[in-house]
N, C-alpha and C positions, 0 to 999 in steps of 0.2 A: 571267462567262466569255466570252472573245472568240468570234467565229464559229468553229464546229466544223470548218470546212473551210479556214480560213486557216493557211498555213504560212509562218513567218518564220524562215528559217535562212540562215546565212552559208555560204560555200563550205566552210569548215573543218568546220562542223556537218553539212553534207551528207556529207562524207567520213566523219565519225564515225558517222552513220546507216548508211552503207554497211558499214563494218567491223563495227560492233556488230550490225547486222541479220544479216549473213551468219554471224558467229560465233554469235549466238543461235540461228539456225536449225539450225546444225550441232549445237550443244550440246544443245538441246532434243530433237532427233531421236535422238541417240545416247545421251543420259543424262537430263539435266534441270537445272533451276536457271538456265537461260539468262535468265529474267526478272530475275535479279539484275543483269543488264547493262542491260536496256531500261528497267526501272522508274526507276532514278536518272537516266537520260537524259531521260525524259519530265518528271521533276520539276525537275532542275537546269538542263537545257539548254532545254527547251521551256517551262518555267515553269508546268507544270500542277499543280494541287493534288493531293495524294496520292490521294484517292478517284478523281479523274478519270484520273490516271496508271494506277491499278489497272484501271479500266474500259477505257481506251485500249489497254492492253497486250494485251487479249483479241483485238483485231483481228488482230494478227500471229500470235497463237497459233492462231486458227482457220484462217487462210490457210496458214501453214506446215504445219499438221497435214493439211490437205486435199491440198496438193501432195505432201507426204511419203507420205501414204497412197496416193494415186494412183500414185506412182512404185513403191511396194512392189507394188501389185496388178499393174501392167504387167510387173514383173520376173518374175512367176510363182513367186516364192519366199515369198510371204506365207502365213501360217497363222493363220486366224481361228477355228479349231475351238473351239467352246464359249465364244466371246467374248461372246455375247448375255447370258449370266448375269452378266458383269462390267460390261457397258455400262449396263444398265438401272439397277442401284443407284447407279452412278457419276453418271449423269445426274440422278437424283432428288436425290442428295446435293449436286450442284453447284448446282442451282436453289435449294436450301435455303441453301447456303453463301453464294451471291451475294446473296440476299435479306437476310441478316443481317450482311453485310460491314461495314457502317458502325457496327454496334453492339458489336462485340467489342473486347476489350482487346488492342491490338497488342503491347504489351510482354510480356504473359503468353504470347501466341501465339508470339512469337519465342523465348522461353525454352524453351517446350515443344518447338518445332520443332528448336531447336538441340540439345536433349537427345536427341531421336529420331535426328537425323542423326549424332550422336556414336556412339550405339548401332549404327546402320546401318554406320558406318565400321568398327567393330570386327567386325561380321558379314562385311563385304566382305573384310577383311584376314585374319581368322582362318581362314576355310575357303573359299578361292577355288573349290574344286570344286563348291560349291553353285550357283555362278553360271555356270560354264563346263561345260556338259554337252549331250549330245544324247540326250534321253530322250523317250518318248511323252508327249504332253500328257495330264494326268489330268483329264478333263472333269468327272468326278464331284466332284472337289474344288471346282470352280467353283460347283456347286449347293449346297454345304454352307452352312448359315445363317451360320456365322462368316465364311466367305469373302464372302458377300453383304454382311454387316455391315461387313467391312473395306473393301470397295470403295465402300460408301456413305460411310464416313468419309473415304476419300481424295477422293471427289467433293465432300464438304462443304468440305474444305480447298482443293481446286482451284477451287471456286466462290468461295471467300473471297478468296484472294490469288494463286493459281496458282504462284508461285515455289517450286520444289522438288517439285511434285506428280509430275513425271515420274519422279523417283527412287523415290518411294513406290509408284507404279504398277509400275515395273520389279521392285521387291522382291516385290510381291504376285504378279506374273505369273511370275517365275522361281522363287521359293521356295515358293509355294503351288500354282500351277497347273502348274509344271514346264515352261514354255516355255523354249526356248533364248533367250539374250539377243537374238540377231538376230530371231527370230520375235516375241519379247516387244516389241521396238521397234515392229513393225508393229501389233500389237494395242494398244499404248500410244497410237499415233497415232489409231487408230480411237476409242478411249475418250475421248481428249482432244478430238477433233473433235466427238464426239457431246455431250459435256457443255459444250464451249466455246461452242457456238452458243446454247443457251438462257441460259447465264451472260452472254454478250455482250448478249443481248436484254434481260436484267434491267438491266444497266448503262446501256444506251441508253434504256430506259424512264425511268430515274431521272436522265437528262441527265448521265451521268458518262463520256462517251466523246467524245474529240476525233478525228473521223474523218480529218482531214487528216494529222495526225502519225501516227495509227494505221496508215493505209494506206501512208504513206511508208516506215515501218519494216517493215511487213508484206511489201512487195515484196522487200526484201532478205532477210528471214527465210525467205521461200518459196524463194528461190534457195539459201540455206544448207541448207534441208531437202532439196532436190533433190540437192545435192552429197553430203550425208551418206548418203542412201539408196543412191545409185549406188555409193558406197564400200562400204557394208555388203553389198550383194548380189553384189559382184564381188571382195571381198577374202576370201581363204581363212581367215585368223585373225581375222576381225572380232570374234568374241566375246571374245577375249583382250584386244584393244585397247579394246573398249567397257568391259570390266571395269576396266581401268586408268584410263580417263577417268572412270568412275563414282567411283572412289576419290578422284581429284583433285577432282571437282566436289562430292562429299559433304563432304570436308574443308574446302574453301573456303566452301561454303554454311553449314556448322556454325559456322565462325568468324564469318561475316557476321551470322548471326542472333543468336548469343550476344553479339557485340560491341554 
């Protein structure tokens, strides 16, 4: 593999990085599956092997999550009540998932994920009221063994490939813990940041991160995350539009994985 800091991009490819990075930062912050944009770029534009692209993608995920989380906290509208019970199993799961990333059957994983996304699409469309609500967070649910197990499993998947993990996190946070979509996005950023750091460390340890391309994309992703959070905290009907974006991204991600 070439020098991990060397960047060889044309002007047109830099423009692609800009557009894709900002779009990914926005999408990952508001819903999930933005990695479906960046992963193909790392493979087909940058020429990185798939395992290295998977590891390189974590650089942007960590930076955009940090910027988005910081913006949420500064807004004064964040709600991390009971989040510790979700962060710890997710982090443990992510370390485990990253460690076995090279050993799992990608085709089987894609079929399973595609099926889960189809199911989630039905849940999103069938009863929108489950997703758009303003109710007290049910912290006791976060402590339930099944909730801990669910977030461990989400962490495993996030450590393994990342793409789509935001959607599963939002589902758990909204449907199980009863966060509103706006608040859930803040907690999601916290969880992704906390498990993204050790997962990135695992990929760096195995020499599967190109820091040059990763940081180049990460800067644009961070800007996209900042834009997204500013919109969420200042827009009155943010939950409704996040729900609509979720439907769009889940449908697109399901087709991508099943294809």
